[in-house]
C-alpha positions as CSV (number, residue, x, y, z in Angstrom):
1,M,-1.4,18.4,-39.0
2,S,-0.5,16.6,-35.4
3,S,1.3,12.8,-35.6
4,I,0.1,9.4,-34.1
5,R,2.9,9.5,-32.4
6,T,1.9,13.5,-30.8
7,L,-1.7,12.3,-30.9
8,K,0.2,8.9,-28.0
9,I,2.4,11.4,-26.0
10,F,-1.3,13.8,-25.5
11,L,-2.4,10.4,-24.1
12,A,0.6,9.8,-22.1
13,V,0.8,12.8,-20.4
14,A,-3.3,12.4,-20.0
15,R,-2.6,8.8,-17.6
16,Q,0.3,10.2,-16.0
17,G,-0.6,13.5,-15.3
18,T,2.5,15.7,-15.8
19,F,4.8,16.4,-18.8
20,A,8.0,14.6,-16.2
21,A,6.1,11.6,-15.7
22,A,4.7,10.4,-19.3
23,A,8.9,11.6,-20.2
24,S,9.8,8.0,-19.3
25,D,6.5,6.1,-20.9
26,V,7.6,7.9,-24.4
27,G,11.1,8.3,-24.3
28,L,12.0,11.7,-24.5
29,T,12.4,14.6,-22.2
30,A,10.0,16.8,-20.7
31,A,11.0,19.8,-22.6
32,A,10.2,17.8,-25.8
33,I,6.6,16.9,-24.1
34,G,6.1,20.1,-23.4
35,L,7.1,21.4,-27.6
36,Q,4.7,18.6,-28.9
37,M,2.2,19.6,-26.7
38,N,2.6,22.8,-27.9
39,A,2.1,21.7,-31.3
40,L,-0.8,20.3,-30.8
41,E,-2.4,22.9,-29.1
42,H,-1.7,24.9,-32.4
43,A,-2.8,22.5,-34.9
44,L,-6.1,22.5,-32.7
45,G,-6.4,26.1,-31.9
46,Q,-7.5,25.7,-28.5
47,V,-5.1,25.3,-25.5
48,L,-5.2,21.8,-23.7
49,F,-3.6,23.1,-20.8
50,D,-2.7,25.1,-17.4
51,R,0.2,26.1,-17.0
52,G,1.4,27.3,-13.6
53,K,4.8,28.3,-12.4
54,R,5.5,24.6,-10.9
55,S,2.7,22.8,-12.8
56,V,1.1,21.9,-15.9
57,V,-1.6,19.9,-16.5
58,L,-4.9,19.3,-18.5
59,N,-8.0,21.9,-18.2
60,P,-11.6,20.8,-18.8
61,R,-11.4,20.9,-22.6
62,G,-8.0,18.9,-22.8
63,R,-9.9,16.1,-20.4
64,T,-12.9,16.1,-22.9
65,L,-10.4,15.3,-26.2
66,V,-8.7,12.2,-24.4
67,E,-11.8,9.3,-25.4
68,P,-12.0,11.1,-29.0
69,I,-8.5,10.8,-29.5
70,E,-8.2,7.5,-27.8
71,D,-10.5,6.5,-30.5
72,L,-9.0,7.8,-33.5
73,V,-5.1,5.9,-32.1
74,H,-7.2,2.7,-31.7
75,R,-8.5,3.0,-35.3
76,W,-5.3,4.4,-36.8
77,E,-3.6,0.9,-35.2
78,A,-6.5,-1.2,-36.8
79,L,-5.6,-0.1,-40.1
80,L,-1.9,-1.1,-39.4
81,A,-2.8,-4.2,-37.8
82,A,-5.4,-5.1,-41.3
83,D,-4.7,-8.1,-43.3
84,E,-3.2,-8.0,-47.0
85,G,-6.3,-10.4,-48.4
86,D,-4.6,-13.4,-47.2
87,G,-7.3,-12.9,-43.9
88,R,-3.7,-13.4,-41.9
89,L,-2.6,-10.7,-39.0
90,A,-0.3,-8.4,-39.2
91,G,1.1,-5.1,-37.5
92,V,2.4,-5.1,-34.0
93,V,0.6,-6.2,-30.4
94,V,2.1,-5.0,-27.0
95,M,1.5,-7.4,-24.4
96,G,2.3,-8.6,-20.9
97,A,2.9,-11.6,-19.3
98,L,3.8,-12.7,-16.1
99,V,6.8,-14.3,-16.8
100,S,6.0,-18.0,-15.4
101,S,2.9,-17.8,-18.4
102,L,5.7,-18.1,-20.4
103,M,6.6,-21.1,-19.0
104,G,3.2,-22.6,-19.6
105,A,0.7,-22.9,-21.4
106,F,0.4,-19.4,-23.2
107,A,4.0,-19.7,-24.6
108,D,2.7,-22.8,-26.8
109,A,-0.7,-20.1,-27.9
110,L,1.2,-17.4,-28.7
111,W,4.4,-19.8,-30.9
112,A,1.0,-21.1,-32.7
113,V,-0.6,-17.8,-33.5
114,K,3.0,-16.1,-34.5
115,H,3.9,-19.2,-36.7
116,A,0.6,-18.7,-38.7
117,N,0.8,-14.8,-38.7
118,P,4.5,-14.4,-40.1
119,R,3.7,-10.7,-40.6
120,L,2.7,-10.4,-36.7
121,D,5.0,-8.5,-34.5
122,V,4.3,-8.8,-30.6
123,K,5.5,-7.5,-28.0
124,L,6.2,-8.6,-24.4
125,F,6.9,-7.4,-21.6
126,A,7.4,-9.5,-18.1
127,G,5.9,-8.2,-15.0
128,L,2.7,-8.9,-12.0
129,S,-0.4,-9.3,-12.7
130,S,-2.4,-6.3,-11.0
131,D,0.8,-3.7,-12.5
132,F,-0.9,-5.5,-15.9
133,A,-5.0,-4.7,-15.0
134,T,-3.6,-0.8,-14.6
135,R,-1.7,-0.5,-18.0
136,V,-4.6,-2.9,-20.3
137,S,-6.9,-0.5,-18.8
138,R,-5.2,2.7,-19.4
139,G,-4.5,1.3,-23.1
140,E,-0.5,1.2,-22.9
141,L,-1.1,-1.9,-23.3
142,D,-3.3,-4.3,-26.0
143,A,-3.8,-7.1,-23.6
144,A,-2.4,-9.1,-20.9
145,I,-1.8,-12.8,-19.2
146,V,-2.9,-12.6,-15.8
147,T,-3.6,-15.0,-13.2
148,Q,-8.1,-14.8,-12.0
149,P,-8.7,-11.3,-10.8
150,P,-9.6,-11.4,-7.0
151,H,-11.6,-8.4,-7.0
152,A,-14.1,-7.3,-9.6
153,L,-13.1,-5.8,-13.0
154,P,-14.3,-1.9,-13.9
155,A,-16.7,-2.7,-17.0
156,S,-14.1,-1.7,-19.2
157,L,-11.8,-4.7,-19.0
158,V,-12.8,-8.6,-19.4
159,W,-11.1,-11.5,-18.4
160,T,-11.2,-14.7,-20.1
161,S,-9.7,-18.2,-18.4
162,L,-7.8,-20.1,-21.1
163,Y,-6.4,-22.6,-18.8
164,V,-5.8,-24.0,-14.7
165,E,-2.8,-24.6,-12.9
166,P,-2.8,-26.5,-9.6
167,M,-1.0,-25.6,-6.5
168,V,1.0,-28.2,-4.8
169,L,4.2,-28.3,-2.8
170,I,7.7,-28.4,-4.0
171,V,10.3,-30.3,-1.5
172,P,14.3,-30.2,-2.1
173,R,15.3,-33.8,-3.2
174,A,18.8,-32.3,-1.2
175,P,17.3,-30.5,1.7
176,R,19.8,-28.8,3.7
177,F,17.3,-29.3,6.8
178,T,15.7,-32.3,8.5
179,I,12.5,-33.0,6.4
180,A,9.5,-34.5,7.9
181,G,7.3,-37.6,6.4
182,H,4.3,-36.4,5.0
183,A,3.0,-32.9,2.8
184,I,1.5,-31.3,6.1
185,E,4.1,-32.3,8.1
186,I,6.9,-30.5,5.7
187,L,4.4,-27.9,5.4
188,A,4.4,-27.0,8.8
189,G,8.1,-27.8,9.7
190,A,10.6,-27.1,6.7
191,P,11.7,-23.2,6.1
192,F,9.2,-21.6,3.8
193,I,9.8,-19.3,0.6
194,R,6.7,-17.8,0.0
195,F,5.2,-15.8,-2.8
196,D,4.9,-12.4,-2.4
197,R,1.8,-12.2,-1.0
198,S,0.2,-9.3,-2.1
199,T,0.1,-10.2,-5.5
200,W,-2.8,-12.0,-6.6
201,T,-0.8,-15.6,-7.4
202,G,0.3,-14.6,-3.4
203,R,-3.3,-14.9,-2.0
204,L,-3.7,-18.4,-3.4
205,V,-0.8,-19.2,-1.3
206,D,-2.4,-17.8,1.5
207,E,-5.9,-19.7,0.7
208,V,-3.8,-23.2,0.2
209,L,-2.2,-22.5,3.7
210,S,-5.6,-21.5,5.6
211,R,-6.9,-25.1,3.9
212,C,-4.6,-27.2,5.2
213,D,-4.7,-25.3,8.5
214,V,-1.1,-24.9,9.1
215,R,1.0,-22.1,9.9
216,V,4.3,-22.1,8.3
217,N,8.0,-21.5,9.4
218,E,8.8,-18.4,7.3
219,G,12.0,-17.8,5.6
220,M,11.8,-15.4,2.2
221,E,9.4,-13.9,0.6
222,L,10.3,-13.2,-3.4
223,N,7.8,-12.0,-6.4
224,S,9.3,-15.2,-9.0
225,V,7.4,-18.5,-9.3
226,E,10.6,-19.2,-11.4
227,A,13.4,-17.7,-8.4
228,I,11.0,-19.5,-5.9
229,V,11.8,-22.9,-7.8
230,E,15.5,-22.6,-8.0
231,I,15.6,-21.8,-4.2
232,V,14.0,-25.1,-3.3
233,R,16.2,-27.0,-6.1
234,Q,18.9,-26.0,-3.7
235,G,17.5,-26.8,-0.7
236,F,16.6,-24.1,1.2
237,G,13.6,-24.5,2.0
238,V,10.0,-25.5,0.5
239,S,7.2,-24.0,-1.3
240,V,3.8,-23.8,-1.9
241,V,3.6,-22.8,-6.6
242,P,1.8,-23.4,-9.2
243,K,2.7,-26.1,-11.3
244,L,3.8,-24.8,-14.5
245,A,2.2,-26.5,-17.7
246,N,6.0,-26.8,-19.8
247,V,8.1,-27.2,-16.9
248,T,9.1,-31.5,-16.2
249,W,8.3,-31.6,-12.9
250,S,8.2,-35.4,-13.1
251,R,11.7,-35.8,-14.2
252,D,13.3,-33.0,-12.3
253,R,16.3,-34.6,-10.2
254,S,16.3,-32.0,-7.3
255,L,12.4,-31.4,-6.7
256,R,9.7,-33.9,-5.9
257,V,6.3,-32.4,-6.4
258,L,3.3,-33.2,-3.9
259,R,0.0,-32.9,-3.9
260,L,-1.4,-31.5,-0.5
261,P,-4.6,-33.4,0.7
262,N,-7.6,-32.7,0.4
263,V,-6.5,-29.0,-0.9
264,E,-7.8,-28.4,-4.6
265,V,-7.2,-24.9,-5.4
266,Q,-6.1,-23.9,-9.1
267,R,-4.6,-21.0,-10.4
268,H,-6.6,-19.6,-13.1
269,V,-4.1,-18.1,-16.0
270,G,-6.1,-16.1,-18.8
271,L,-6.5,-13.2,-21.0
272,L,-7.0,-9.7,-19.8
273,E,-8.2,-6.9,-22.2
274,R,-9.8,-3.4,-22.5
275,S,-14.1,-4.7,-23.7
276,G,-13.2,-3.2,-27.3
277,H,-9.5,-2.4,-28.7
278,A,-7.5,-2.5,-32.0
279,R,-6.3,-6.3,-31.9
280,E,-9.0,-8.6,-31.1
281,R,-8.8,-10.2,-33.7
282,F,-5.4,-11.3,-32.3
283,T,-6.4,-11.6,-29.1
284,G,-9.4,-13.9,-30.6
285,A,-6.5,-16.0,-32.4
286,I,-5.5,-17.0,-28.8
287,K,-8.5,-17.8,-27.2
288,Q,-9.6,-19.9,-30.1
289,Y,-6.4,-21.8,-29.3
290,F,-6.9,-22.4,-26.3
291,A,-10.6,-23.9,-26.8
292,T,-9.4,-26.1,-29.7
293,R,-6.7,-27.3,-27.5
294,S,-9.8,-27.9,-24.4
295,R,-11.9,-29.8,-27.2
296,R,-9.2,-31.8,-27.7
297,R,-8.6,-33.2,-24.6
298,A,-12.0,-33.5,-23.4
299,S,-12.2,-35.9,-26.6
300,R,-9.2,-37.9,-25.6
301,V,-11.0,-38.3,-21.7
302,P,-12.8,-41.9,-22.8
303,A,-16.1,-41.9,-21.7
304,P,-17.4,-44.0,-18.7
305,R,-18.0,-47.7,-18.3
306,I,-21.6,-48.6,-17.4
307,K,-21.9,-52.1,-16.2
308,P,-24.5,-54.0,-17.8
309,R,-27.2,-54.8,-15.1
310,A,-27.6,-58.2,-14.2
């Protein structure tokens, strides 16, 4: 009888297309994967691959087994995640997360859920939103914390907004260049450190610049909010970045944070998951944390005062 690991290897081959490409996913050599797939074919009594001199690819029968094997693996993972009668979460959850989200509100949510469920093991992978969308769709990740997708998602994926971060201008307190007066002049004249324009957050930066109707003095382009903030701190330029929730911007002695006039662009950060998966109780707990947090904040906002009529 084939093991769950063998079935996961089969799914990795189905995703990547070849034994060699799947090898890095599962930590085996291509030859070892070939032996595992031979064993799977023997156990099922069916040929699942067309083997040529230069390539090995899934045949039609193999492709028909991808969905039922995915279902079987998800059911097994759901059994592992089942609680022991006390209602708490357990097992392993594999998640992707923007590094900047770990400096934002998601870090608080993750700590709270982990604290309430000590048998829960969360494995985090850092990366970019666009990469995570592909990995969640393939089932490599149970879910991911990503920015709001700039395009429609396939029906198999669901994105839920968790919190928002305003896009702001950050300026060094000790610049290595001449700095102008107000925010728009600074943005137009200073060296600009841009977030990678090919990313989802990079598109928000472009939206901010468009609304400001400013042509910036391009300095360098990076795909890390953290690296950009540090470069600005050292006085090499200015940038437009999301205002991360858990960074004490007001106490930073090296940075000034400026709002751009008449620009209300926000980065929406949310949870991306498949429409049906084995870790829905965990993702539900994350969403519940933010729903409760939002209600508490709303309850602290004073009601508007109504002036009595004369």
